[in-house]
C-alpha positions in Angstrom: 0.0 0.1 0.2 2.7 2.6 1.1 4.8 1.6 -2.2 2.1 3.0 -4.1 2.7 6.0 -2.5 6.2 6.6 -3.1 6.7 5.2 -6.0 5.1 5.0 -9.6 5.3 1.7 -11.1 3.2 2.2 -13.9 5.6 2.8 -16.4 6.8 -0.8 -15.3 3.8 -2.2 -17.3 5.3 -1.3 -20.4 7.7 -3.7 -22.1 9.6 -1.3 -23.9 10.4 0.6 -21.0 11.5 -2.4 -18.8 14.2 -3.4 -21.4 15.5 0.2 -21.7 15.3 0.4 -18.0 17.6 -3.1 -17.6 19.6 -2.4 -20.4 20.6 0.6 -18.6 21.2 -1.6 -14.9 23.2 -4.0 -16.9 24.9 -1.3 -18.6 26.2 0.7 -15.6 27.1 -2.7 -13.6 29.1 -3.5 -16.3 30.7 -0.1 -16.3 31.4 -0.5 -12.5 32.7 -4.0 -13.0 35.1 -2.5 -15.4 36.4 0.4 -13.2 37.0 -2.3 -10.3 38.7 -4.5 -12.9 40.8 -1.8 -14.1 42.1 -0.6 -10.6 42.3 -4.3 -9.5 44.8 -4.7 -12.4 47.0 -1.8 -11.7 46.9 -2.7 -7.8 48.1 -6.1 -8.6 50.6 -5.1 -10.9 52.2 -2.3 -8.9 50.9 -2.6 -5.6 51.2 1.2 -5.2 48.2 3.3 -4.1 49.9 5.9 -5.5 49.5 4.6 -9.1 45.8 3.0 -8.5 44.7 6.4 -7.2 46.2 7.7 -10.3 44.2 5.7 -12.7 41.2 6.5 -10.7 41.8 10.2 -11.0 42.3 9.5 -14.7 38.9 7.9 -15.3 37.0 10.4 -12.7 38.6 13.8 -13.7 37.3 13.9 -17.5 34.3 12.9 -16.2 33.7 15.7 -14.0 35.2 18.3 -16.2 33.3 17.5 -19.0 29.7 17.4 -17.6 29.9 21.2 -16.8 30.1 21.7 -20.6 27.9 18.8 -21.4 24.6 20.3 -20.7 25.2 23.7 -22.4 26.8 21.8 -25.6 23.2 19.9 -25.7 21.5 23.1 -24.8 23.1 24.8 -28.0 23.6 21.9 -30.3 21.2 19.1 -32.1 21.0 16.3 -29.3 21.0 13.5 -31.9 24.3 14.7 -33.0 26.2 14.8 -29.6 24.6 11.4 -28.9 25.8 10.1 -31.7 29.3 11.8 -31.5 29.1 11.0 -27.5 28.6 7.2 -28.8 31.1 7.2 -31.2 34.0 8.4 -29.0 33.1 6.0 -26.7 33.2 3.4 -29.2 36.3 4.3 -29.8 
């Protein structure tokens, strides 16, 4: 009874939305697993917390810096073009 008051679950009744939602969950889980695997590999190879932290920062800093400009860029440009450019860069 309280779940209906707190969450709107009507969108989960749509099969297309469920597929997108579960796909995004799987993608996020895979991304986090990759992050942990890379950090573990660096730690295993170097046993250095400095290098492990440097790799973590090398992954986090571009995300934080580019996120500041992404909103303004998407507002000024065609969103489909920005999305395709981002996906192409991510694939590369």
